Residue frames as qw, qx, qy, qz and C-alpha x, y, z in Angstrom:
[[0.675, -0.125, -0.672, -0.278, 75.13, 69.81, 24.91],
 [0.706, -0.571, 0.095, -0.408, 73.67, 68.56, 28.13],
 [0.208, 0.437, -0.851, 0.203, 75.98, 66.55, 30.35],
 [0.733, -0.173, 0.455, -0.476, 73.12, 64.43, 31.91],
 [0.102, -0.279, 0.927, 0.230, 74.14, 60.87, 31.25],
 [0.420, 0.372, 0.786, -0.259, 70.45, 59.65, 31.03],
 [0.424, 0.768, 0.092, -0.472, 69.55, 62.20, 28.40],
 [0.167, 0.650, -0.614, -0.416, 72.54, 61.50, 26.40],
 [0.291, -0.017, 0.956, 0.033, 71.77, 57.77, 26.38],
 [0.467, 0.603, 0.557, -0.328, 68.31, 58.52, 25.29],
 [0.310, 0.785, -0.224, -0.486, 69.45, 60.85, 22.49],
 [0.044, -0.434, 0.854, 0.282, 71.94, 58.06, 21.20],
 [0.374, 0.231, 0.894, -0.081, 69.04, 55.56, 21.11],
 [0.420, 0.732, 0.300, -0.445, 66.91, 57.99, 19.14],
 [0.160, 0.747, -0.451, -0.462, 69.66, 58.67, 16.74],
 [0.129, -0.244, 0.946, 0.168, 70.29, 54.99, 16.10],
 [0.599, 0.354, 0.572, -0.434, 66.64, 54.38, 15.17],
 [0.360, 0.201, 0.734, 0.540, 65.82, 53.01, 11.70],
 [0.209, 0.850, 0.365, -0.316, 64.56, 56.48, 10.54],
 [0.581, 0.482, 0.238, 0.611, 65.47, 58.28, 7.29],
 [0.344, -0.734, -0.171, 0.560, 67.04, 61.22, 8.94],
 [0.342, -0.051, 0.408, 0.845, 68.39, 62.54, 5.61],
 [0.061, 0.710, 0.611, 0.344, 65.03, 63.84, 4.84],
 [0.280, -0.899, -0.228, 0.247, 65.94, 66.74, 7.11],
 [0.619, -0.220, 0.203, 0.726, 69.11, 67.65, 5.41],
 [0.168, 0.155, 0.303, 0.925, 69.23, 71.29, 4.15],
 [0.232, -0.632, -0.640, -0.370, 65.65, 71.87, 5.55],
 [0.126, -0.264, 0.355, -0.888, 63.92, 74.18, 7.92],
 [0.384, -0.374, -0.844, 0.035, 61.67, 72.82, 10.66],
 [0.277, -0.477, 0.083, -0.830, 59.11, 75.04, 12.55],
 [0.427, -0.277, -0.829, 0.233, 58.27, 73.60, 16.08],
 [0.352, -0.604, -0.060, -0.712, 55.35, 75.27, 17.96],
 [0.751, -0.604, 0.097, -0.250, 55.54, 74.92, 21.76],
 [0.687, 0.463, -0.524, 0.196, 59.12, 73.94, 21.35],
 [0.069, 0.475, -0.660, 0.578, 59.84, 74.11, 24.97],
 [0.835, -0.244, 0.056, -0.490, 57.13, 71.71, 25.94],
 [0.682, -0.371, 0.620, -0.116, 57.89, 68.40, 27.40],
 [0.820, 0.195, 0.516, 0.155, 57.55, 66.22, 24.24],
 [0.595, 0.791, 0.054, 0.134, 58.53, 68.54, 21.55],
 [0.192, -0.884, 0.425, 0.009, 61.70, 69.68, 23.37],
 [0.693, -0.291, 0.629, 0.197, 63.06, 66.08, 23.13],
 [0.702, 0.580, 0.344, 0.230, 62.41, 66.20, 19.33],
 [0.218, 0.959, -0.140, 0.115, 64.31, 69.44, 19.18],
 [0.457, -0.688, 0.563, 0.027, 67.24, 68.01, 21.25],
 [0.823, 0.079, 0.545, 0.136, 67.23, 64.98, 19.15],
 [0.594, 0.776, 0.151, 0.151, 67.58, 67.06, 16.00],
 [0.068, -0.913, 0.390, -0.095, 70.45, 69.02, 17.49],
 [0.656, -0.425, 0.621, 0.057, 72.16, 65.79, 18.54],
 [0.819, 0.335, 0.443, 0.143, 71.92, 64.50, 15.06],
 [0.351, 0.919, -0.086, 0.156, 73.55, 67.53, 13.74],
 [0.366, -0.762, 0.534, -0.014, 76.33, 67.12, 16.25],
 [0.750, -0.124, 0.636, 0.133, 76.75, 63.51, 15.11],
 [0.145, 0.420, -0.586, -0.678, 76.76, 64.75, 11.32],
 [0.368, 0.277, 0.887, -0.012, 73.80, 62.24, 10.72],
 [0.303, 0.836, 0.444, 0.105, 71.99, 65.24, 9.30],
 [0.426, -0.144, 0.094, 0.888, 73.38, 68.42, 7.76],
 [0.049, 0.177, 0.313, 0.932, 72.10, 71.89, 7.04],
 [0.285, -0.611, -0.728, -0.128, 69.03, 71.81, 9.19],
 [0.012, -0.253, 0.269, -0.929, 67.59, 74.95, 10.86],
 [0.267, -0.494, -0.821, 0.101, 65.18, 74.64, 13.65],
 [0.145, -0.401, 0.036, -0.904, 62.69, 77.51, 14.47],
 [0.249, -0.352, -0.822, 0.373, 61.34, 77.22, 18.07],
 [0.299, -0.551, -0.277, -0.728, 58.07, 78.96, 18.31],
 [0.396, -0.222, -0.710, 0.538, 57.72, 79.69, 22.09],
 [0.177, -0.835, -0.353, -0.383, 55.23, 81.83, 24.03],
 [0.566, -0.815, 0.079, 0.092, 57.51, 82.26, 27.00],
 [0.541, 0.716, -0.371, 0.240, 61.07, 83.17, 25.88],
 [0.248, -0.671, 0.578, -0.393, 62.51, 83.07, 29.37],
 [0.845, -0.155, 0.446, -0.251, 61.25, 79.54, 29.97],
 [0.902, 0.431, 0.022, 0.014, 62.41, 78.35, 26.63],
 [0.330, 0.754, -0.481, 0.302, 65.95, 79.68, 27.09],
 [0.448, -0.514, 0.666, -0.302, 66.10, 77.92, 30.48],
 [0.929, 0.108, 0.308, -0.176, 64.96, 74.67, 28.87],
 [0.803, 0.529, -0.029, 0.273, 67.51, 74.90, 26.07],
 [0.281, -0.920, 0.242, 0.126, 70.23, 76.54, 28.28],
 [0.647, -0.342, 0.556, 0.393, 72.93, 74.12, 26.98],
 [0.577, 0.354, 0.588, 0.443, 72.06, 75.09, 23.42],
 [0.110, 0.905, 0.258, -0.320, 71.80, 78.81, 23.31],
 [0.177, -0.661, 0.458, 0.567, 74.97, 79.22, 21.30],
 [0.539, 0.166, 0.778, 0.277, 73.73, 76.99, 18.56],
 [0.108, 0.250, -0.376, -0.886, 73.33, 78.74, 15.10],
 [0.195, -0.160, -0.868, -0.427, 70.91, 76.07, 13.96],
 [0.209, -0.567, -0.764, 0.226, 68.42, 76.94, 16.75],
 [0.002, -0.236, -0.092, -0.967, 66.37, 80.19, 16.42],
 [0.024, -0.466, -0.773, 0.430, 63.78, 81.15, 18.87],
 [0.157, -0.388, -0.365, -0.831, 60.50, 82.98, 17.78],
 [0.002, 0.244, 0.707, -0.664, 58.56, 84.56, 20.66],
 [0.391, -0.036, -0.425, -0.816, 55.04, 84.18, 19.54],
 [0.558, 0.132, 0.684, -0.450, 51.60, 82.96, 20.68],
 [0.132, 0.031, 0.875, 0.464, 50.46, 80.68, 18.16],
 [0.189, 0.633, 0.732, -0.168, 46.87, 81.70, 18.67],
 [0.108, 0.817, 0.005, -0.567, 47.74, 85.19, 17.21],
 [0.757, 0.640, 0.101, 0.083, 48.24, 85.87, 13.58],
 [0.338, -0.750, 0.410, 0.394, 51.90, 85.82, 12.38],
 [0.744, 0.642, -0.171, -0.067, 54.04, 85.38, 9.37],
 [0.735, -0.419, 0.387, 0.367, 57.39, 83.57, 8.97],
 [0.375, 0.796, -0.306, -0.363, 59.68, 85.08, 6.32],
 [0.140, -0.437, 0.864, 0.208, 61.88, 81.93, 6.10],
 [0.704, 0.116, -0.551, -0.433, 60.88, 78.98, 3.73],
 [0.567, -0.285, 0.639, -0.435, 59.48, 76.32, 6.02],
 [0.415, 0.259, -0.821, -0.295, 59.78, 72.59, 5.01],
 [0.490, -0.270, -0.827, 0.057, 58.34, 70.91, 8.09],
 [0.314, -0.514, 0.219, -0.768, 56.02, 71.92, 10.86],
 [0.427, -0.232, -0.833, 0.265, 55.49, 70.24, 14.18],
 [0.342, -0.544, -0.040, -0.765, 52.50, 71.75, 16.04],
 [0.580, -0.296, -0.722, 0.235, 52.67, 70.78, 19.71],
 [0.054, -0.187, 0.291, -0.937, 51.80, 74.18, 21.42],
 [0.595, -0.448, -0.496, -0.447, 49.05, 73.28, 23.90],
 [0.338, -0.487, 0.501, -0.631, 48.17, 73.39, 27.48],
 [0.636, 0.054, -0.749, -0.181, 48.25, 69.69, 28.34],
 [0.157, 0.036, -0.795, 0.584, 48.22, 69.76, 32.12],
 [0.273, -0.611, -0.736, -0.099, 44.87, 69.18, 33.93],
 [0.275, -0.493, -0.375, 0.735, 45.54, 72.10, 36.10],
 [0.045, 0.153, -0.258, -0.953, 44.78, 74.47, 33.17],
 [0.108, -0.360, -0.810, -0.450, 41.54, 72.74, 32.11],
 [0.242, -0.736, -0.616, 0.143, 39.61, 74.31, 34.99],
 [0.282, -0.648, -0.124, 0.697, 41.54, 77.56, 35.34],
 [0.101, 0.566, -0.333, -0.747, 42.04, 78.46, 31.64],
 [0.661, 0.256, 0.705, 0.025, 39.81, 76.39, 29.44],
 [0.471, 0.858, 0.076, -0.192, 39.62, 79.20, 26.67],
 [0.035, -0.802, 0.566, 0.186, 43.33, 79.35, 26.61],
 [0.505, -0.244, 0.822, 0.094, 43.57, 75.61, 26.35],
 [0.667, 0.470, 0.577, -0.013, 41.21, 75.20, 23.37],
 [0.305, 0.894, -0.125, -0.304, 42.42, 78.14, 21.43],
 [0.159, -0.614, 0.703, 0.322, 45.93, 76.61, 20.79],
 [0.459, 0.075, 0.882, 0.071, 44.39, 73.31, 19.55],
 [0.461, 0.691, 0.556, -0.036, 41.96, 75.22, 17.18],
 [0.244, 0.964, -0.004, -0.108, 42.94, 78.72, 16.20],
 [0.291, -0.712, 0.581, 0.267, 46.63, 77.93, 16.56],
 [0.645, 0.091, 0.724, 0.227, 46.25, 74.89, 14.31],
 [0.483, 0.827, 0.287, 0.022, 44.55, 77.10, 11.58],
 [0.000, -0.951, 0.262, 0.166, 47.32, 79.63, 11.80],
 [0.459, -0.468, 0.697, 0.292, 50.03, 76.95, 11.50],
 [0.603, 0.360, 0.695, 0.153, 48.18, 75.16, 8.62],
 [0.391, 0.910, 0.116, -0.074, 47.90, 78.40, 6.71],
 [0.137, -0.787, 0.557, 0.227, 51.77, 78.79, 7.01],
 [0.604, -0.064, 0.780, 0.148, 51.97, 75.17, 5.78],
 [0.614, 0.609, 0.500, 0.057, 49.98, 75.94, 2.80],
 [0.197, 0.944, -0.219, -0.151, 52.05, 79.05, 1.76],
 [0.208, -0.688, 0.675, 0.168, 55.15, 76.99, 2.16],
 [0.867, 0.232, -0.346, -0.273, 53.85, 73.75, 0.53],
 [0.377, -0.585, 0.693, -0.188, 55.62, 71.81, 3.47],
 [0.408, 0.250, -0.865, -0.154, 56.90, 68.27, 3.13],
 [0.492, -0.374, -0.786, -0.005, 55.04, 67.20, 6.28],
 [0.303, -0.492, 0.169, -0.798, 52.92, 68.63, 9.11],
 [0.447, -0.166, -0.848, 0.232, 52.69, 66.76, 12.51],
 [0.429, -0.580, -0.021, -0.693, 49.82, 67.61, 14.84],
 [0.162, 0.072, -0.865, 0.470, 50.14, 66.46, 18.54],
 [0.619, -0.428, -0.281, -0.596, 46.67, 65.34, 19.52],
 [0.272, -0.389, 0.696, -0.539, 46.03, 63.15, 22.52],
 [0.199, -0.151, -0.967, -0.041, 44.57, 59.73, 23.75],
 [0.201, 0.318, 0.549, -0.746, 41.91, 61.85, 25.45],
 [0.402, 0.150, -0.378, -0.820, 40.14, 62.18, 22.05],
 [0.339, -0.080, -0.927, -0.143, 38.77, 58.63, 22.75],
 [0.537, -0.400, 0.069, -0.739, 36.70, 59.74, 25.57],
 [0.541, -0.238, 0.714, -0.376, 35.05, 57.08, 27.76],
 [0.486, 0.280, -0.711, -0.424, 35.35, 53.75, 26.07],
 [0.905, -0.235, 0.048, -0.351, 33.51, 50.44, 26.71],
 [0.603, -0.540, 0.585, 0.054, 35.70, 47.60, 27.93],
 [0.836, 0.247, 0.457, 0.178, 35.48, 45.66, 24.65],
 [0.502, 0.838, 0.036, 0.211, 37.23, 48.58, 22.93],
 [0.147, -0.867, 0.464, -0.104, 40.24, 48.62, 25.06],
 [0.344, -0.400, 0.181, 0.830, 42.99, 48.37, 23.96],
 [0.362, 0.748, 0.321, -0.453, 41.85, 51.11, 21.63],
 [0.578, 0.231, 0.465, 0.630, 42.30, 51.38, 17.90],
 [0.136, -0.181, 0.103, 0.969, 42.42, 54.76, 15.94],
 [0.268, -0.197, -0.505, -0.797, 39.06, 54.36, 14.50],
 [0.462, -0.529, -0.711, 0.034, 37.12, 53.72, 17.80],
 [0.006, 0.322, -0.260, 0.910, 35.72, 56.52, 19.96],
 [0.266, -0.491, -0.786, 0.264, 33.67, 56.86, 23.11],
 [0.131, -0.865, -0.458, -0.157, 31.62, 59.40, 24.88],
 [0.338, 0.025, -0.212, 0.917, 32.81, 63.00, 25.60],
 [0.053, -0.812, -0.562, 0.147, 30.50, 65.46, 27.23],
 [0.349, 0.516, 0.158, 0.766, 30.92, 68.92, 25.53],
 [0.275, -0.809, -0.159, -0.494, 29.28, 70.63, 28.47],
 [0.809, -0.512, -0.050, 0.284, 31.81, 69.42, 30.95],
 [0.076, 0.959, -0.258, -0.093, 34.68, 72.16, 31.06],
 [0.576, -0.499, 0.599, 0.248, 37.25, 69.49, 31.29],
 [0.739, 0.416, 0.506, 0.159, 36.43, 68.59, 27.63],
 [0.216, 0.938, -0.107, -0.248, 37.99, 71.80, 26.50],
 [0.263, -0.579, 0.717, 0.284, 41.13, 69.68, 25.95],
 [0.450, 0.010, 0.881, 0.148, 39.90, 66.68, 24.44],
 [0.467, 0.699, 0.519, -0.154, 37.24, 68.26, 22.30],
 [0.134, 0.905, -0.207, -0.348, 39.50, 70.88, 21.06],
 [0.286, -0.448, 0.777, 0.338, 41.99, 68.24, 20.10],
 [0.518, 0.363, 0.774, 0.022, 39.33, 66.45, 18.22],
 [0.412, 0.869, 0.195, -0.191, 38.53, 69.51, 16.35],
 [0.162, -0.724, 0.537, 0.401, 42.27, 70.10, 15.75],
 [0.445, -0.023, 0.855, 0.265, 42.29, 66.71, 13.89],
 [0.457, 0.688, 0.562, -0.043, 39.28, 67.63, 11.90],
 [0.120, 0.933, -0.101, -0.323, 40.87, 70.86, 10.93],
 [0.294, -0.527, 0.707, 0.367, 44.05, 69.08, 9.85],
 [0.444, 0.210, 0.833, 0.255, 42.26, 66.52, 7.61],
 [0.331, 0.856, 0.345, -0.196, 40.03, 69.43, 6.24],
 [0.101, 0.860, -0.334, -0.373, 43.18, 71.17, 5.03],
 [0.389, -0.182, 0.842, 0.328, 44.56, 67.89, 3.54],
 [0.443, 0.521, 0.729, -0.001, 41.30, 67.44, 1.73],
 [0.311, 0.906, 0.262, -0.115, 40.99, 71.05, 0.41],
 [0.131, 0.933, -0.326, -0.076, 44.56, 72.21, 0.05],
 [0.863, 0.358, -0.323, 0.149, 46.67, 68.98, -0.05],
 [0.113, -0.733, 0.585, -0.329, 48.70, 69.78, 3.15],
 [0.692, 0.111, -0.711, 0.054, 50.45, 66.36, 4.15],
 [0.442, -0.566, 0.409, -0.563, 49.19, 66.29, 7.78],
 [0.569, -0.007, -0.804, 0.170, 50.10, 63.45, 10.11],
 [0.532, -0.648, 0.090, -0.538, 48.37, 63.00, 13.56],
 [0.387, 0.141, -0.835, 0.366, 49.92, 61.51, 16.77],
 [0.671, -0.593, -0.102, -0.433, 47.87, 60.52, 19.83],
 [0.272, 0.418, -0.726, 0.475, 50.24, 60.16, 22.67],
 [0.733, -0.535, -0.413, -0.080, 49.21, 58.08, 25.73],
 [0.479, -0.870, 0.114, 0.038, 50.72, 58.82, 29.05],
 [0.741, 0.454, -0.196, 0.454, 54.34, 59.67, 28.31],
 [0.549, -0.829, 0.087, 0.063, 56.88, 60.29, 30.94],
 [0.821, 0.162, -0.086, 0.541, 60.82, 60.82, 31.14],
 [0.455, -0.361, -0.086, 0.810, 63.52, 63.43, 31.71],
 [0.079, 0.087, 0.183, 0.976, 62.50, 67.12, 31.41],
 [0.273, -0.652, -0.661, -0.251, 58.93, 66.74, 32.61],
 [0.102, -0.490, 0.252, -0.828, 57.67, 69.68, 34.59],
 [0.355, -0.149, -0.885, 0.261, 57.17, 68.02, 37.95],
 [0.137, 0.326, 0.501, -0.790, 54.56, 70.57, 38.99],
 [0.215, 0.036, -0.508, -0.833, 52.27, 70.21, 35.98],
 [0.633, -0.040, 0.289, -0.717, 49.48, 68.42, 37.75],
 [0.819, 0.155, -0.481, -0.271, 49.75, 65.07, 35.99],
 [0.856, -0.478, 0.100, -0.171, 49.77, 62.21, 38.42],
 [0.917, 0.068, -0.101, 0.380, 53.04, 60.57, 37.34],
 [0.314, 0.612, -0.229, 0.689, 54.91, 63.95, 37.49],
 [0.497, -0.717, 0.185, -0.453, 53.64, 64.36, 41.08],
 [0.957, -0.280, 0.028, 0.071, 54.84, 60.92, 41.98],
 [0.739, 0.319, -0.143, 0.576, 58.34, 61.45, 40.36],
 [0.028, -0.748, 0.142, -0.648, 58.44, 64.89, 42.21],
 [0.748, -0.582, 0.134, -0.288, 57.72, 63.19, 45.52],
 [0.966, -0.094, -0.003, 0.241, 60.37, 60.62, 45.03],
 [0.545, 0.522, -0.121, 0.645, 63.09, 63.03, 43.82],
 [0.041, -0.633, 0.289, -0.717, 62.44, 65.41, 46.77],
 [0.289, 0.024, -0.859, 0.422, 62.16, 62.53, 49.42],
 [0.445, -0.075, 0.264, -0.852, 58.45, 63.19, 50.16],
 [0.409, 0.204, 0.859, -0.229, 55.71, 60.55, 50.81],
 [0.063, -0.208, -0.683, -0.698, 53.30, 60.01, 47.80],
 [0.308, 0.279, 0.505, -0.757, 49.99, 61.75, 48.45],
 [0.174, 0.340, 0.847, 0.369, 47.20, 60.10, 46.35],
 [0.238, 0.104, -0.069, -0.963, 44.64, 62.40, 44.89],
 [0.752, 0.019, -0.317, -0.578, 42.18, 59.60, 44.19],
 [0.874, -0.282, 0.374, -0.132, 41.65, 55.84, 45.25],
 [0.098, -0.565, 0.747, 0.336, 44.32, 54.96, 42.39],
 [0.723, 0.186, 0.664, -0.045, 42.12, 52.42, 40.72],
 [0.569, 0.756, -0.051, -0.318, 42.39, 54.10, 37.37],
 [0.788, -0.093, 0.469, 0.387, 44.64, 52.15, 34.90],
 [0.251, 0.870, -0.254, -0.340, 47.12, 54.03, 32.52],
 [0.902, 0.218, 0.142, 0.345, 49.51, 52.82, 29.85],
 [0.219, -0.906, 0.195, 0.306, 52.89, 54.57, 30.27],
 [0.789, 0.534, 0.069, 0.296, 55.36, 55.20, 27.54],
 [0.594, -0.512, 0.086, 0.615, 58.95, 56.20, 28.17],
 [0.219, 0.859, -0.049, -0.460, 60.05, 59.50, 26.29],
 [0.080, -0.513, 0.688, 0.507, 62.76, 58.11, 24.12],
 [0.315, 0.274, 0.894, 0.162, 60.36, 55.37, 22.81],
 [0.277, 0.789, 0.494, -0.238, 57.71, 57.93, 22.23],
 [0.049, 0.773, -0.289, -0.563, 60.14, 60.37, 20.43],
 [0.243, -0.176, 0.851, 0.431, 61.07, 57.61, 18.09],
 [0.290, 0.515, 0.806, 0.008, 57.39, 57.14, 17.31],
 [0.188, 0.852, 0.240, -0.425, 56.74, 60.68, 16.71],
 [0.003, -0.601, 0.548, 0.582, 59.54, 61.05, 14.17],
 [0.236, 0.031, 0.929, 0.282, 58.49, 57.91, 12.52],
 [0.288, 0.705, 0.639, -0.111, 54.97, 59.16, 11.91],
 [0.036, 0.828, -0.072, -0.555, 56.33, 62.60, 10.91],
 [0.015, 0.528, -0.674, -0.516, 58.45, 61.14, 8.19],
 [0.099, 0.052, -0.943, -0.313, 56.77, 57.83, 7.24],
 [0.349, 0.417, 0.733, -0.409, 53.09, 58.00, 8.41],
 [0.212, 0.483, 0.701, 0.480, 50.30, 58.34, 5.91],
 [0.053, -0.158, -0.022, -0.986, 48.76, 61.76, 5.14],
 [0.548, -0.328, -0.247, -0.729, 45.58, 62.17, 7.10],
 [0.774, -0.205, -0.599, 0.030, 46.20, 59.24, 9.37],
 [0.475, -0.727, 0.284, -0.406, 46.21, 59.20, 13.16],
 [0.712, 0.155, -0.655, 0.202, 48.63, 56.91, 15.05],
 [0.727, -0.674, 0.000, -0.131, 48.50, 55.90, 18.71],
 [0.444, 0.489, -0.575, 0.483, 52.00, 56.28, 20.45],
 [0.596, -0.578, 0.333, -0.447, 52.00, 54.48, 23.67],
 [0.231, 0.324, -0.914, 0.083, 53.16, 51.24, 25.36],
 [0.767, -0.252, -0.253, -0.532, 50.29, 48.77, 25.97],
 [0.764, 0.018, -0.602, 0.232, 52.73, 46.51, 27.76],
 [0.315, 0.099, -0.493, 0.805, 53.23, 48.96, 30.41],
 [0.461, -0.576, -0.299, -0.604, 49.73, 49.24, 31.83],
 [0.342, -0.062, -0.717, 0.604, 49.50, 49.78, 35.62],
 [0.282, -0.831, -0.459, -0.136, 46.92, 51.22, 38.08],
 [0.035, 0.847, -0.135, 0.513, 47.77, 54.53, 39.71],
 [0.701, -0.630, 0.233, -0.240, 48.09, 52.96, 43.10],
 [0.954, -0.066, 0.160, 0.244, 50.38, 50.29, 42.00],
 [0.515, 0.647, -0.102, 0.553, 52.56, 52.85, 40.19],
 [0.263, -0.814, 0.272, -0.440, 52.89, 54.83, 43.42],
 [0.874, -0.411, 0.258, -0.022, 53.80, 51.52, 45.38],
 [0.870, 0.355, 0.054, 0.337, 56.25, 50.63, 42.53],
 [0.380, 0.730, -0.204, 0.530, 58.15, 53.90, 42.79],
 [0.521, -0.727, 0.317, -0.315, 58.31, 53.86, 46.61],
 [0.920, -0.244, 0.297, 0.084, 59.64, 50.32, 46.56],
 [0.735, 0.601, -0.039, 0.311, 62.10, 51.26, 43.86],
 [0.238, 0.599, -0.410, 0.645, 63.97, 53.45, 46.42],
 [0.688, -0.507, -0.518, 0.039, 63.71, 51.61, 49.68],
 [0.565, -0.007, -0.318, 0.761, 66.50, 53.63, 51.15],
 [0.105, -0.364, -0.063, -0.923, 64.25, 56.79, 51.09],
 [0.087, -0.277, -0.862, 0.416, 61.67, 55.02, 53.42],
 [0.309, 0.026, -0.059, -0.949, 58.71, 56.73, 51.84],
 [0.278, 0.297, 0.868, -0.285, 55.05, 55.85, 52.07],
 [0.099, -0.288, -0.614, -0.728, 51.97, 56.04, 49.95],
 [0.077, 0.374, 0.601, -0.702, 49.16, 58.18, 51.57],
 [0.053, 0.573, 0.693, 0.433, 45.65, 58.70, 50.35],
 [0.016, -0.442, -0.329, 0.834, 44.13, 62.19, 50.60],
 [0.401, 0.757, 0.477, -0.200, 41.37, 64.32, 49.03],
 [0.522, 0.459, 0.334, 0.637, 42.04, 66.02, 45.63],
 [0.212, -0.283, -0.150, 0.923, 42.95, 69.69, 45.85],
 [0.366, 0.717, 0.424, -0.416, 40.23, 72.28, 44.98],
 [0.363, 0.764, -0.215, -0.488, 40.02, 73.02, 41.34],
 [0.144, -0.302, 0.892, 0.303, 41.66, 69.67, 40.34],
 [0.743, 0.273, -0.086, -0.605, 39.46, 68.17, 37.57],
 [0.446, -0.237, 0.862, 0.058, 39.96, 64.29, 37.80],
 [0.380, 0.205, -0.677, -0.596, 39.39, 62.39, 34.48],
 [0.807, -0.046, 0.331, -0.487, 36.39, 59.89, 34.44],
 [0.752, 0.395, -0.498, -0.173, 38.36, 57.48, 32.27],
 [0.861, -0.410, 0.279, -0.115, 38.93, 54.29, 34.34],
 [0.738, -0.249, 0.505, 0.372, 41.29, 52.69, 31.83],
 [0.530, 0.789, -0.167, -0.262, 43.16, 53.68, 28.70],
 [0.606, -0.351, 0.633, 0.329, 45.39, 51.60, 26.65],
 [0.411, 0.643, -0.311, -0.567, 46.49, 51.86, 23.01],
 [0.862, 0.240, 0.414, 0.165, 46.38, 49.27, 20.23],
 [0.054, -0.763, 0.428, 0.482, 49.70, 50.31, 18.41],
 [0.759, 0.250, 0.578, 0.165, 49.21, 47.90, 15.46],
 [0.398, 0.904, 0.152, 0.046, 49.00, 50.89, 13.13],
 [0.073, -0.916, 0.393, 0.045, 52.31, 52.30, 14.34],
 [0.691, -0.251, 0.655, 0.177, 53.94, 48.85, 14.38],
 [0.741, 0.540, 0.390, 0.086, 53.05, 48.72, 10.61],
 [0.350, 0.906, -0.147, 0.186, 55.32, 51.74, 9.83],
 [0.740, 0.244, -0.450, 0.435, 58.20, 50.27, 12.07],
 [0.103, -0.590, 0.433, -0.673, 57.75, 51.61, 15.48],
 [0.755, -0.339, -0.560, 0.028, 57.89, 49.45, 18.61],
 [0.380, -0.819, 0.239, -0.357, 58.36, 50.57, 22.11],
 [0.740, 0.230, -0.580, 0.251, 61.19, 48.91, 24.02],
 [0.108, 0.405, -0.552, 0.721, 61.63, 50.46, 27.50],
 [0.455, -0.437, -0.774, 0.048, 60.01, 48.61, 30.44],
 [0.362, -0.839, -0.227, -0.337, 58.00, 50.45, 33.08],
 [0.751, -0.571, -0.044, 0.329, 60.64, 49.78, 35.88],
 [0.622, -0.007, 0.159, 0.767, 63.63, 50.94, 33.68],
 [0.143, 0.650, 0.330, 0.669, 61.85, 53.91, 32.49],
 [0.401, -0.864, -0.174, -0.249, 60.75, 55.28, 35.69],
 [0.778, -0.451, 0.047, 0.435, 64.17, 54.45, 37.21],
 [0.508, 0.193, 0.223, 0.810, 66.00, 56.44, 34.38],
 [0.101, -0.810, -0.285, -0.502, 63.47, 59.33, 34.82],
 [0.579, -0.809, -0.099, 0.002, 64.06, 59.70, 38.48],
 [0.739, -0.239, 0.148, 0.612, 67.82, 59.22, 38.08],
 [0.427, 0.522, 0.270, 0.687, 67.86, 62.08, 35.54],
 [0.261, -0.877, -0.127, -0.383, 66.44, 64.51, 37.98],
 [0.749, -0.620, 0.042, 0.230, 68.80, 63.33, 40.72],
 [0.752, 0.039, 0.184, 0.631, 71.75, 63.77, 38.34],
 [0.194, 0.757, 0.176, 0.599, 70.79, 67.34, 37.49]]
């Protein structure tokens, strides 16, 4: 088990959440993209629950495209008999001999740096990969299927529809290559509900807003990851825009509780926003906040042009209406200041 104090505290909070963990007893869960930032915390949470004997007899099948990276991500758990790696691209046909009870589909290229360099690879995991996993879900008559979508499915929203409810949508340009991510996530959701309608697969959809926390890839191209990397490595923050865009940030332990809550208690065919509307902030003010959080580092915020190939989002503000998630018992709790402080400390502690 990890010795990182921040992560252990997070796992304890997740384990103590009002979630019916016993639904996992004696079951097998398949997690695609298991070494990704968000699903990896779900895997660690399940292993922690096994350690605490809150659940028993669970087997976790971690489907990963890069086995070397996956073993590095789960280096503290490689001796665990409950965790089995499957080296497989979700976009290619495959079969699983084990009986599968739960599926979490989180395999996706979510970093903006891939939207311009590998748009085809980005969209395939959300469409072809989703079909492959839903066919496995159909064969196994799974208890629940969780699809990781994104807040980007909402597109450009008018001001009167922010905070945004799950049944409100704005404009997306399908001829803009950056739409490879948002449009394929939209299609992935439609594929899910089609399998529910035709085959009765109990699909649940989550739409995470900007999520951050321990274990983020600090080179993945997302703005908050860049900022955290700068602080950890004692560098001035170099802005790639004017910083006027407003985003709603949710700490990872809060988000993970939400993912599990939807997975186990959400309605079939329903989509749920998972984000923290109380933690809205402009990108420039986030940069200033982080620099001021560590005055001893004497860092600055510097504006510069975005690097070549970086496809900036046209969305000025996004913020979730989380009434629907509240109704099934999920509420985010970690403040912006505490969450970013914990995140940065987790890297320093490593």
